[in-house]
Each structure stands twice: as structure tokens, then as C-alpha cells.
C-alpha positions in Angstrom: 0.0 0.0 0.0 1.8 3.1 -1.2 0.8 6.7 -0.6 1.4 9.2 -3.5 2.5 12.8 -3.1 0.4 14.8 -5.6 1.7 18.3 -4.7 3.9 20.0 -2.1 4.0 23.6 -1.0 6.4 25.3 1.4 4.7 27.0 4.3 7.8 28.2 6.1 11.5 27.9 5.4 14.9 29.0 6.9 18.5 27.9 6.3 18.0 24.7 8.4 14.6 23.4 7.5 11.3 23.9 5.8 7.8 23.1 6.8 5.7 21.9 3.9 2.1 20.9 3.2 1.7 17.9 0.9 -1.4 16.8 -0.9 -1.3 13.0 -0.5 -3.2 10.4 -2.4 -4.2 7.3 -0.5 -4.5 3.8 -2.2 -8.3 3.9 -1.9 -8.5 7.2 -3.8 -9.0 9.5 -0.8 -6.7 12.5 -0.4 -5.4 14.2 2.7 -3.2 17.1 3.7 0.0 16.1 5.5 2.5 18.5 7.0 6.2 17.5 6.7 9.5 18.9 7.7 12.4 18.9 5.2 15.8 19.0 6.9 19.4 19.1 5.9 21.4 16.0 6.5 22.8 15.7 10.0 26.4 14.5 10.6 27.2 12.7 13.9 30.5 11.5 15.3 32.3 10.1 18.3 35.5 8.4 19.3 35.9 5.1 21.2 39.3 4.9 23.0 41.5 1.9 23.7 39.8 1.5 27.1 36.4 1.1 25.3 35.1 4.4 26.5 33.0 6.5 24.2 33.2 10.3 24.1 29.8 11.8 25.0 28.2 15.1 25.7 25.8 15.7 28.6 23.4 18.3 27.5 20.0 19.9 28.1 17.4 20.0 25.4 15.1 23.0 26.1 12.4 21.7 23.7 11.7 18.6 25.9 13.2 20.2 29.0 15.4 17.0 29.4 19.0 16.1 30.1 20.8 13.3 28.4 23.9 11.8 26.8 24.4 12.6 23.1 27.0 12.4 20.4 28.4 15.5 18.7 26.1 16.4 15.8 25.1 19.1 13.4 23.9 19.9 10.0 25.9 19.3 6.8 26.7 22.7 5.2 26.2 23.3 1.5 29.0 21.6 -0.5 30.3 19.9 2.6 31.0 16.1 2.6 29.1 14.3 5.3 32.2 12.6 6.8 34.0 16.0 7.0 31.0 17.6 8.6 31.0 14.8 11.3 34.7 15.4 12.0 34.1 19.2 12.2 31.1 18.8 14.6 33.1 16.5 16.9 36.0 18.9 17.1 33.8 22.0 17.6 31.7 20.4 20.3 34.2 18.3 22.2 37.7 19.7 21.4 38.7 16.3 20.1 39.8 15.8 16.5 39.0 12.3 15.4 41.3 9.9 13.6 39.9 8.2 10.4 36.2 8.1 10.7 34.2 5.0 9.8 30.5 5.0 8.9 28.5 3.3 11.6 24.9 3.8 10.5 22.4 6.2 8.9 18.9 6.6 10.4 15.7 8.5 9.8 14.6 9.5 13.3 11.0 10.4 12.4 10.3 9.4 8.8 6.5 9.8 9.2 7.0 13.5 9.7 10.5 14.4 8.4 13.0 13.5 5.8 15.9 14.1 8.2 18.7 11.6 7.7 21.4 11.3 10.4 24.7 9.8 9.4 26.7 8.5 12.3 30.5 8.0 12.2 33.1 6.8 14.7 36.8 6.5 15.1 39.0 4.4 17.4 41.4 7.3 17.8 41.4 11.0 18.5 43.6 13.9 19.5 42.6 16.5 22.0 43.2 19.9 20.3 41.8 22.2 23.0 38.7 23.5 24.7 35.7 23.1 22.4 34.7 26.2 20.3 31.0 25.3 20.8 31.2 24.6 24.6 27.7 26.1 24.9 26.4 23.0 23.3 26.8 20.8 26.4 27.3 21.0 30.1 30.2 18.6 30.0 32.1 16.1 27.8 33.1 12.8 29.2 34.6 9.4 28.3 31.9 7.0 29.3 32.6 3.2 29.5 30.8 1.4 26.6 29.8 -1.3 29.0 27.4 1.2 30.7 25.5 2.0 27.4 22.7 -0.5 27.7 21.8 0.6 31.2 22.0 4.3 30.2 19.7 3.7 27.3 17.3 1.6 29.5 17.1 4.4 32.1 16.3 7.0 29.4 19.6 8.8 29.8 20.1 8.6 26.0 16.8 10.1 24.9 17.5 10.6 21.2 16.6 7.4 19.3 19.3 7.7 16.7 22.0 8.3 19.4 20.7 5.3 21.4 20.8 3.1 18.3 24.4 4.2 17.4 25.6 3.7 21.0 24.1 0.2 21.2 25.6 -0.8 17.9 29.1 0.5 19.1 28.6 -1.5 22.3 27.9 -4.6 20.3 30.8 -4.1 17.8 33.3 -3.4 20.6 32.1 -5.6 23.4 29.6 -8.0 22.0 32.1 -10.5 20.7 33.9 -10.6 24.1 30.6 -11.4 25.9 29.7 -14.2 23.5 33.1 -16.0 24.0 
């Protein structure tokens, strides 16, 4: 059963996103208006060190009035390569320059409402280059043991779904094989 977009009009737009109204055709012939949000791609990155600790940010989100652990993230600028944007965001928000970044996963956090696509990268090395330029993005930056990730997610301390998925996958990749042995 496939819905068909017949038309789409922009209701509001700025440099980060647009809110659009779509005329959608349903398989049974009915039509409905559906709002959607069009967003730039988001680049996300972290480092996992030799001690199997992951670099996280503890931050407050005013929209939901909640605190939680997150990975460094931000929009991909015009003409910017996604991997380069991920490295830039990590350095700006944490003060750590990652080694070679590897793609971990790409997710669509709310594909019933938005076309946002988050591309998550990680490295197993990094270099501290100084205090983060964007230190206003988080209350603190910490190396958190990967072994704690499942409990953090279960307690709701990683509220963003894409971040939780990425951290659980990193946990599995780095520690999962050891537990199975």
C-alpha cells in the first residue's frame, strides 16, 4: 500500500529546515493534507578509545526540558562532505579531532513527519586539540565506558533514538564478541 504525493507547497523555510504541506493520495482514492518537515542531512561522530570508553556530551534540550547523553552532531553545510561535517562537529563540540572516521549507520529518526537523515561515524582514535569552540552545546564532555551504554539507554539517559541506536551498535561491535566468548 503506497501513498502518493500529488503536490507539495512550502509553508515556512529558513536555512536549516522547511515546513511543507503535501497533498497526498491514498491507495483507496482518498486525499489528505499532510505536514512534513524537510531538513538538511545531519552528521554525527564520536571516538571510542582503547579502554572502550565513548566520548559523549551531557546536555540539556530545552524543547523537551530534558537532560541526556548525546554524540556530537550538526547539519551538513552546503557543499560539505558528510564525513568532513561529522569530524568538524566532533571537534567544535568536544575539542577532540577524530582519527579516520568509519561509517556506523544512517537513520531517519522520524520518517513519518520528516526527511531528516542522520549519518553516524566513529573513530577508534582521536587527538585533544583544546577547549571546544562550541562549549555552549553541552554542560560537559566525558569518556563513558561502553559497558554502561545498555543501562544508560534503558534508564532513558540517551533520549534521542538515533543516538541510542548508534551507541548500542558501538557497544555490540566493541564488546559483543567478548561477551559471546
